[in-house]
VOBA-1610 file (N, C-alpha, C; in pm, whole numbers, padded with zeros to 5 digits, always signed):
BEGIN
Met-00179-01941+00366Met-00072-01888+00285Met+00016-01901+00426Phe+00004-01917+00572Phe+00106-01951+00671Phe+00144-02053+00681Ser+00239-02084+00740Ser+00268-02242+00747Ser+00279-02272+00856Thr+00244-02222+00963Thr+00259-02287+01131Thr+00156-02238+01170Lys+00112-02293+01267Lys+00012-02264+01371Lys+00069-02211+01508Thr+00179-02229+01532Thr+00292-02146+01644Thr+00406-02064+01612Ile+00414-02004+01704Ile+00502-01851+01680Ile+00678-01905+01664Glu+00736-01953+01598Glu+00882-01983+01616Glu+00929-01872+01593Leu+01036-01880+01759Leu+01147-01750+01781Leu+01264-01796+01694Lys+01306-01741+01684Lys+01487-01742+01534Lys+01619-01710+01649Ser+01718-01840+01636Ser+01789-01782+01718Ser+01878-01699+01643Ala+02018-01604+01725Ala+02051-01502+01713Ala+02119-01585+01580Lys+02185-01726+01556Lys+02258-01748+01392Lys+02154-01753+01277Glu+02021-01762+01329Glu+01911-01777+01249Glu+01963-01640+01175Ile+01897-01565+01283Ile+01898-01403+01235Ile+02004-01359+01204Gly+02107-01443+01195Gly+02221-01381+01187Gly+02242-01397+00971Leu+02152-01493+00923Leu+02136-01556+00776Leu+02041-01452+00766Met+01926-01472+00793Met+01813-01327+00750Met+01871-01217+00760Arg+01948-01144+00804Arg+02042-01045+00838Arg+02156-01033+00673Glu+02243-01157+00659Glu+02265-01144+00528Glu+02170-01149+00428Gly+02047-01239+00415Gly+01999-01266+00312Gly+01890-01076+00305Gly+01867-01026+00399Gly+01822-00911+00416Gly+01919-00841+00358Ala+02044-00808+00307Ala+02135-00709+00276Ala+02178-00737+00155Ile+02129-00854+00106Ile+02073-00907-00013Ile+01982-00828-00084Val+01866-00869-00077Val+01698-00780-00075Val+01722-00648-00100Ala+01752-00615+00029Ala+01807-00438+00020Ala+01875-00398-00156Ala+01981-00476-00162Ala+02114-00417-00245Ala+02021-00434-00430Thr+01930-00523-00391Thr+01895-00596-00491Thr+01797-00474-00557Leu+01666-00453-00486Leu+01593-00375-00490Leu+01640-00198-00528Arg+01793-00169-00470Arg+01845-00028-00466Arg+01834-00032-00615Val+01939-00177-00707Val+01989-00180-00863Val+01775-00176-00930Leu+01674-00221-00860Leu+01588-00222-00937Leu+01510-00139-00973Ser+01556-00047-00859Ser+01431+00104-00826Ser+01484+00213-00919Glu+01697+00204-00922Glu+01725+00298-01039Glu+01677+00200-01179Ala+01674+00079-01193Ala+01645+00037-01287Ala+01460+00059-01345Ala+01444+00087-01286Ala+01277+00138-01328Ala+01226+00224-01331Arg+01284+00250-01502Arg+01270+00386-01626Arg+01137+00347-01678Ala+01147+00474-01771Ala+01079+00471-01892Ala+01079+00364-01938Gly+01002+00274-02048Gly+01042+00167-02152Gly+01106+00085-02127Val+01123+00060-01944Val+01148-00039-01913Val+01003-00199-01880Ser+01081-00297-01979Ser+00943-00389-01961Ser+00953-00445-01814Thr+00899-00446-01701Thr+00851-00559-01589Thr+00960-00627-01617Gly+00919-00775-01735Gly+00976-00897-01722Gly+01135-00846-01740Glu+01215-00679-01741Glu+01342-00679-01765Glu+01391-00649-01604Leu+01297-00655-01507Leu+01328-00607-01407Leu+01370-00729-01310Asp+01248-00800-01395Asp+01253-00961-01342Asp+01375-01003-01354Arg+01385-00998-01501Arg+01598-01085-01533Arg+01695-01020-01418Ile+01687-00920-01402Ile+01795-00852-01342Ile+01789-00879-01173Ser+01663-00894-01160Ser+01650-00945-00984Ser+01716-01139-00982Arg+01706-01194-01059Arg+01759-01329-01085Arg+01910-01280-01106Glu+01951-01216-01168Glu+02095-01193-01203Glu+02208-01176-01056Glu+02068-01078-01026Glu+02137-01020-00888Glu+02184-01130-00810Leu+02056-01186-00746Leu+02068-01337-00681Leu+02163-01406-00735Lys+02193-01430-00817Lys+02290-01551-00889Lys+02440-01481-00827Lys+02487-01366-00903Lys+02556-01314-00871Lys+02604-01285-00697Arg+02510-01298-00658Arg+02535-01289-00455Arg+02512-01441-00376Gly+02491-01497-00470Gly+02462-01690-00414Gly+02354-01704-00278Ala+02243-01636-00342Ala+02128-01660-00292Ala+01991-01744-00401Lys+01932-01758-00333Lys+01796-01860-00372Lys+01681-01711-00385Pro+01585-01711-00484Pro+01501-01654-00511Pro+01379-01717-00407Ala+01292-01629-00362Ala+01215-01640-00215Ala+01060-01715-00348Phe+01063-01665-00439Phe+00939-01642-00484Phe+00899-01699-00578Leu+00979-01738-00693Leu+01008-01832-00779Leu+00962-01930-00775Gly+00823-02003-00829Gly+00782-02136-00785Gly+00671-02090-00650Tyr+00675-02016-00576Tyr+00584-02001-00484Tyr+00423-02007-00460His+00350-02131-00467His+00236-02138-00495His+00254-02124-00620Gly+00285-02168-00740Gly+00301-02165-00860Gly+00330-02011-00976Phe+00393-01902-00801Phe+00402-01744-00856Phe+00536-01812-01023Pro+00582-01776-01114Pro+00617-01790-01218Pro+00766-01665-01216Ala+00794-01586-01100Ala+00865-01494-01143Ala+00928-01473-00990Ala+01066-01388-00992Ala+01152-01397-00822Ala+01075-01227-00787Leu+01002-01171-00877Leu+00985-01039-00864Leu+00855-01041-00879Cys+00780-00968-00802Cys+00676-00881-00795Cys+00639-00750-00868Val+00627-00688-00989Val+00600-00546-01037Val+00472-00547-01058Ser+00396-00433-00925Ser+00293-00417-00942Ser+00297-00249-00949Ile+00201-00226-01077Ile+00196-00088-01102Ile+00062-00012-01096Asn+00102+00159-01023Asn-00016+00220-01020Asn-00193+00140-00948Asn-00261+00148-01008Asn-00373+00042-00916Asn-00370-00048-00901Glu-00259-00125-00947Glu-00175-00240-00857Glu-00169-00259-00733Val-00235-00327-00668Val-00159-00326-00504Val-00053-00428-00461Val-00023-00552-00503Val+00081-00642-00515Val+00059-00740-00595His+00138-00859-00612His+00158-01018-00655His+00184-00920-00804Gly+00215-00834-00884Gly+00236-00864-00999Gly+00306-00885-01114Ile+00283-00968-01171Ile+00380-01096-01247Ile+00417-00966-01370Pro+00555-01011-01368Pro+00611-00935-01486Pro+00604-01009-01570Ser+00650-00879-01706Ser+00608-00928-01867Ser+00701-00858-01930Glu+00752-00953-02027Glu+00782-00832-02161Glu+00714-00794-02210Lys+00604-00807-02236Lys+00526-00670-02290Lys+00452-00581-02202Arg+00525-00561-02104Arg+00441-00451-01981Arg+00510-00378-01980Lys+00590-00251-02053Lys+00645-00121-02043Lys+00650-00016-01917Ile+00715+00005-01896Ile+00701+00103-01763Ile+00660+00248-01829Lys+00567+00338-01797Lys+00594+00471-01853Lys+00625+00593-01748Asp+00661+00670-01802Asp+00679+00846-01700Asp+00528+00816-01648Gly+00564+00883-01486Gly+00479+00920-01432Gly+00431+00798-01339Asp+00441+00659-01329Asp+00408+00551-01303Asp+00417+00556-01170Leu+00391+00436-01096Leu+00404+00402-00939Leu+00389+00261-00991Val+00524+00225-00964Val+00614+00075-00936Val+00631+00091-00786Ser+00548-00100-00762Ser+00553-00166-00641Ser+00674-00291-00691Leu+00764-00280-00623Leu+00858-00360-00606Leu+00815-00452-00513Asp+00848-00582-00500Asp+00826-00674-00379Asp+00948-00807-00416Phe+00980-00806-00334Phe+01096-00917-00367Phe+01237-00997-00233Gly+01186-01127-00222Gly+01295-01164-00121Gly+01364-01285-00164Cys+01410-01350-00102Cys+01572-01421-00108Cys+01564-01527+00016Val+01672-01625-00041Val+01659-01727+00072Val+01802-01752+00053Val+01883-01713+00205Val+01994-01744+00240Val+02003-01895+00377Gly+02105-02005+00318Gly+02095-02080+00425Gly+01958-02170+00506Ala+01864-02158+00413Ala+01715-02183+00407Ala+01653-02153+00496Leu+01707-01989+00525Leu+01615-01901+00600Leu+01572-01736+00497Tyr+01459-01740+00504Tyr+01408-01578+00439Tyr+01377-01457+00465Ala+01405-01330+00363Ala+01363-01266+00412Ala+01324-01142+00289Asp+01271-01071+00320Asp+01169-01036+00215Asp+01118-00882+00233Ala+01140-00787+00096Ala+01106-00661+00171Ala+01025-00596+00030Ala+00984-00432+00032Ala+00906-00370-00074Ala+00917-00254-00087Val+00951-00171-00187Val+00930-00038-00220Val+00864-00005-00346Thr+00782+00113-00301Thr+00759+00181-00427Thr+00857+00281-00489Val+00831+00340-00608Val+00892+00421-00655Val+00817+00490-00804Gly+00864+00642-00794Gly+00802+00712-00854Gly+00893+00736-01019Val+00808+00714-01125Val+00897+00679-01230Val+00865+00806-01288Gly+01019+00896-01342Gly+01003+01005-01377Gly+00910+01119-01304Lys+00813+01206-01361Lys+00747+01317-01319Lys+00580+01236-01261Ile+00606+01215-01130Ile+00478+01230-01069Ile+00399+01269-01027Ser+00262+01295-00981Ser+00162+01363-00930Ser+00183+01360-00751Pro+00161+01571-00743Pro+00236+01542-00575Pro+00165+01447-00508Ala-00031+01422-00576Ala-00111+01292-00532Ala+00011+01188-00486Ala+00057+01136-00607Ala+00111+01003-00606Ala+00215+01002-00452Gln+00278+01143-00491Gln+00390+01179-00389Gln+00357+01105-00243Lys+00256+01190-00237Lys+00230+01187-00097Lys+00196+01049-00073Leu+00088+00970-00140Leu+00078+00817-00116Leu+00215+00756-00076Met+00305+00753-00171Met+00391+00747-00136Met+00455+00719+00008Asp+00462+00894+00044Asp+00560+00891+00145Asp+00440+00879+00266Val+00352+00858+00270Val+00266+00851+00379Val+00289+00676+00402Thr+00325+00566+00250Thr+00298+00465+00280Thr+00475+00437+00365Arg+00508+00457+00324Arg+00654+00481+00363Arg+00690+00506+00549Glu+00618+00643+00580Glu+00609+00642+00652Glu+00481+00569+00764Ser+00458+00515+00745Ser+00350+00428+00822Ser+00394+00298+00851Leu+00540+00254+00752Leu+00600+00158+00799Leu+00662+00167+00923Ala+00754+00297+00899Ala+00869+00315+00992Ala+00746+00311+01090Arg+00644+00413+01129Arg+00556+00319+01251Arg+00496+00300+01245Gly+00442+00145+01234Gly+00517+00027+01278Gly+00545-00033+01316Ile+00681-00003+01285Ile+00821-00107+01304Ile+00846-00021+01482Glu+00822+00142+01483Glu+00871+00192+01603Glu+00792+00057+01712Gln+00643+00010+01711Gln+00593-00047+01817Gln+00637-00212+01809Ile+00720-00296+01763Ile+00823-00378+01756Ile+00914-00342+01861Lys+00820-00399+02036Lys+00965-00354+02117Lys+00919-00546+02161Asp+01021-00540+02325Asp+01003-00677+02400Asp+00850-00612+02475Gly+00764-00688+02503Gly+00658-00660+02569Gly+00539-00602+02506Gly+00524-00527+02387Gly+00467-00483+02278Gly+00328-00586+02245Arg+00244-00494+02184Arg+00122-00592+02141Arg+00119-00586+01997Leu+00090-00717+01911Leu+00090-00716+01758Leu-00025-00595+01728Gly-00138-00549+01842Gly-00206-00491+01760Gly-00149-00363+01749Asp-00116-00320+01836Asp+00011-00185+01815Asp+00092-00148+01704Ile+00110-00226+01645Ile+00230-00212+01472Ile+00071-00201+01462Gly-00033-00245+01379Gly-00137-00235+01306Gly-00192-00101+01316His-00225-00098+01428His-00271+00046+01489His-00247+00152+01470Ala-00080+00183+01466Ala+00003+00268+01390Ala-00014+00302+01300Val-00011+00198+01194Val+00023+00195+01077Val-00117+00271+00996Gln-00256+00220+01084Gln-00381+00292+01037Gln-00407+00392+01048Thr-00380+00442+01175Thr-00415+00578+01202Thr-00338+00686+01156Tyr-00209+00628+01129Tyr-00114+00751+01027Tyr-00201+00773+00890Val-00219+00658+00811Val-00254+00643+00737Val-00408+00667+00678Glu-00476+00705+00795Glu-00630+00735+00781Glu-00629+00893+00815Lys-00502+00918+00921Lys-00527+01072+00950Lys-00508+01109+00806Asn-00421+01054+00699Asn-00395+01180+00573Asn-00494+01129+00470Gly-00612+01048+00493Gly-00684+01068+00412Gly-00684+00960+00301Phe-00643+00893+00319Phe-00585+00731+00238Phe-00636+00595+00335Ser-00615+00480+00255Ser-00717+00385+00382Ser-00564+00202+00343Val-00630+00133+00449Val-00531+00017+00480Val-00562-00134+00375Val-00487-00189+00304Val-00571-00335+00290Val-00595-00416+00367Arg-00713-00464+00365Arg-00730-00557+00481Arg-00692-00659+00435Asp-00707-00703+00312Asp-00702-00830+00249Asp-00546-00909+00233Phe-00485-00830+00244Phe-00331-00878+00252Phe-00258-00822+00357Val-00192-00875+00395Val-00137-00875+00581Val+00043-00871+00558Gly+00083-00821+00646Gly+00233-00907+00685Gly+00260-01023+00732His+00346-01091+00794His+00381-01204+00828His+00470-01221+00882Gly+00499-01313+00978Gly+00615-01382+01047Gly+00705-01433+00949Ile+00822-01452+00931Ile+00903-01525+00833Ile+01042-01543+00872Gly+01096-01649+00827Gly+01179-01714+00921Gly+01251-01860+00776Arg+01211-01925+00891Arg+01250-02121+00810Arg+01099-02047+00729Ala+01043-02031+00680Ala+00932-01996+00553Ala+00954-01906+00518Leu+00835-01880+00404Leu+00825-01739+00388Leu+00754-01691+00434His+00603-01750+00477His+00495-01662+00527His+00441-01759+00641Glu+00521-01693+00790Glu+00474-01817+00876Glu+00401-01692+01007Asp+00312-01789+01067Asp+00262-01645+01185Asp+00331-01621+01267Pro+00313-01510+01299Pro+00141-01404+01292Pro+00166-01382+01171Pro+00009-01368+01150Pro-00028-01278+01031Pro-00006-01085+01050Val+00047-01017+01037Val+00029-00894+01042Val-00056-00765+01029Ala-00158-00765+01050Ala-00246-00673+01037Ala-00197-00493+00985Asn-00262-00467+00865Asn-00200-00300+00910Asn-00299-00262+00935Phe-00432-00273+01010Phe-00493-00201+01152Phe-00515-00285+01272Gly-00599-00194+01334Gly-00560-00287+01463Gly-00662-00198+01558Lys-00646-00266+01662Lys-00667-00224+01829Lys-00513-00171+01964Ala-00483-00048+01951Ala-00371-00074+02039Ala-00393-00169+02178Gly-00315-00226+02230Gly-00325-00280+02348Gly-00357-00439+02364Thr-00391-00457+02207Thr-00468-00592+02169Thr-00361-00703+02110Gly-00376-00874+02114Gly-00295-00892+01989Gly-00174-01005+02111Met-00104-01029+02046Met+00009-01131+02127Met+00106-01059+02166Arg+00181-01096+02257Arg+00278-00982+02322Arg+00418-01024+02215Leu+00496-00938+02235Leu+00613-00949+02128Leu+00740-01003+02239Ser+00835-01100+02231Ser+00956-01109+02220Ser+01043-01155+02175Pro+01188-01118+02190Pro+01305-01166+02179Pro+01286-01288+02042Gly+01344-01257+01955Gly+01369-01361+01893Gly+01199-01389+01761Ile+01146-01272+01800Ile+01003-01281+01669Ile+01088-01180+01576Val+01036-01250+01463Val+01075-01214+01342Val+00988-01150+01212Leu+00964-01040+01167Leu+00861-01014+01106Leu+00836-00931+00968Ala+00812-00965+00911Ala+00820-00875+00791Ala+00626-00790+00790Ile+00654-00665+00792Ile+00535-00564+00812Ile+00561-00532+00637Glu+00414-00482+00654Glu+00430-00426+00461Glu+00287-00369+00470Pro+00271-00248+00491Pro+00142-00154+00452Pro+00149-00138+00331Met+00018-00136+00249Met-00044-00182+00145Met-00139-00043+00175Val-00168+00017+00104Val-00218+00187+00093Val-00249+00177+00012Asn-00390+00255-00031Asn-00452+00270-00142Asn-00523+00447-00116Ala-00489+00494-00296Ala-00525+00663-00270Ala-00708+00652-00207Gly-00744+00548-00293Gly-00919+00510-00259Gly-00982+00476-00117Gly-01060+00382-00177Gly-01070+00288-00087Gly-01023+00149-00096Cys-01022+00039+00036Cys-00961-00077+00090Cys-00972-00165-00007Asp-01092-00140-00088Asp-01081-00299-00129Asp-01020-00331-00267Val-00996-00475-00268Val-00921-00491-00363Val-00948-00631-00394Glu-00995-00649-00566Glu-00998-00763-00594Glu-00848-00850-00723Thr-00879-00950-00686Thr-00704-01028-00795Thr-00813-01075-00956Leu-00692-01031-01068Leu-00746-01008-01132Leu-00755-01175-01219Glu-00764-01179-01370Glu-00791-01326-01448Glu-00683-01430-01399Asp-00553-01342-01381Asp-00423-01471-01396Asp-00397-01531-01239Gly-00491-01462-01154Gly-00467-01567-01095Gly-00367-01506-00958Trp-00300-01390-00953Trp-00254-01305-00893Trp-00239-01189-00873Thr-00270-01111-00987Thr-00243-00983-00939Thr-00367-00908-00832Ala-00327-00799-00761Ala-00393-00777-00714Ala-00457-00634-00703Val-00555-00619-00753Val-00549-00452-00811Val-00715-00352-00707Thr-00696-00220-00701Thr-00772-00142-00610Thr-00887-00157-00724Lys-01004-00154-00597Lys-01171-00218-00693Lys-01173-00084-00755Asp-01146+00077-00665Asp-01215+00181-00744Asp-01115+00215-00828Gly-01011+00159-00852Gly-00857+00188-00945Gly-00803+00303-00949Ser-00796+00337-00807Ser-00740+00418-00708Ser-00589+00392-00725Leu-00507+00493-00732Leu-00356+00405-00700Leu-00337+00358-00586Ser-00209+00272-00569Ser-00169+00175-00428Ser-00032+00184-00417Ala+00001+00163-00292Ala+00166+00202-00284Ala+00158+00065-00175His+00291+00028-00198His+00366-00075-00082His+00469-00025-00057Phe+00566-00024+00079Phe+00661-00062+00156Phe+00654-00217+00269Glu+00762-00242+00283Glu+00821-00374+00358Glu+00957-00380+00404His+00969-00397+00587His+01098-00441+00595His+01071-00547+00667Thr+01208-00639+00660Thr+01152-00779+00771Thr+01260-00699+00857Ile+01226-00739+01009Ile+01242-00698+01107Ile+01218-00802+01247Ala+01354-00797+01283Ala+01391-00884+01428Ala+01360-00824+01547Leu+01323-00861+01650Leu+01290-00867+01769Leu+01412-00925+01842Thr+01534-00827+01851Thr+01673-00909+01957Thr+01634-00860+02089Glu+01703-00916+02194Glu+01799-00844+02304Glu+01799-00685+02313Lys+01835-00667+02184Lys+01849-00523+02197Lys+01755-00403+02159Gly+01669-00524+02127Gly+01557-00429+02048Gly+01569-00433+01897Ala+01446-00392+01817Ala+01382-00408+01720Ala+01541-00390+01585Glu+01526-00420+01478Glu+01672-00459+01416Glu+01607-00502+01285Ile+01590-00378+01171Ile+01584-00386+01049Ile+01653-00467+00958Leu+01611-00578+00889Leu+01744-00648+00812Leu+01745-00637+00731Thr+01677-00555+00646Thr+01601-00553+00510Thr+01680-00446+00468Ile+01854-00390+00474Ile+01857-00230+00518Ile+02026-00230+00436
//
C-alpha cells in the first residue's frame, strides 16, 4: 500500500495545493453527510461525490486505486472501511454510515473520513462516534515539531480503550501527498516517546477506526469491504494534517 521507503517532506507550495484539495474533500463530505438519509442508496452517494469533484475541478483519489471501482468508500454499521457503493444498498434509519473520500489537485492528494448517524441511533452508537471523533482530535494534538510518531497512536489508543472500545490494528493512517499512501504508516496504537521524530513538512492522514467490540476484522468476498469479526459496530474519522513551522494545520476542514 505504501509507495515510498523514505519520508517525503512537502514544500509550502505543495501544502498549499493539498490545502485546496482538503477544502474540496471537506466540502464534499459535508454534502454527503446531509445526503446520507434513509432510503438513499450508497451508489447515489458515490454519484454525488463525483459530481462535486467535477464541479470543483478536482480528480477522485480512490477511483481505480488498485482497482477500486468507486470515488467514495461507504461502510455501514459493522463495516469498518473500504465499503463499495452500490445502487442495491439502501441506507436505513439507525445506521452508522462511514464516508471515506479523497481527491487530487495539482497531483497532490488529500483524504478524510467521517461517520454519521442516520435518523435515530442508539446511545451506544452515538458514544462510539463521539469517542472516535475525539480520539482523532487527541491524535492530532500530538503532531508537533520534535514529537514522536508513537505519541499519536498512544493518544488515540489510550482514549479509545479508556472508553471501553478497541482500535483496529489491521488498517492504519499514513503519510500523504504525492501519492495517496506514503510512508510513514501511522498506527492508532503504540507507545509514547517511540517512533520517528516529526518535523515541519511532514503531512499525515490520521484515521482512527474504532470498534464497539473486539479489534479483529476480516475482508469480505468482494476483496475490499472490511468488517468487524464479531459483528460489532465500527466508526471511522480521518483528517489530513500538515506540520508547518507554525504548527499542525488540519487541511481537510
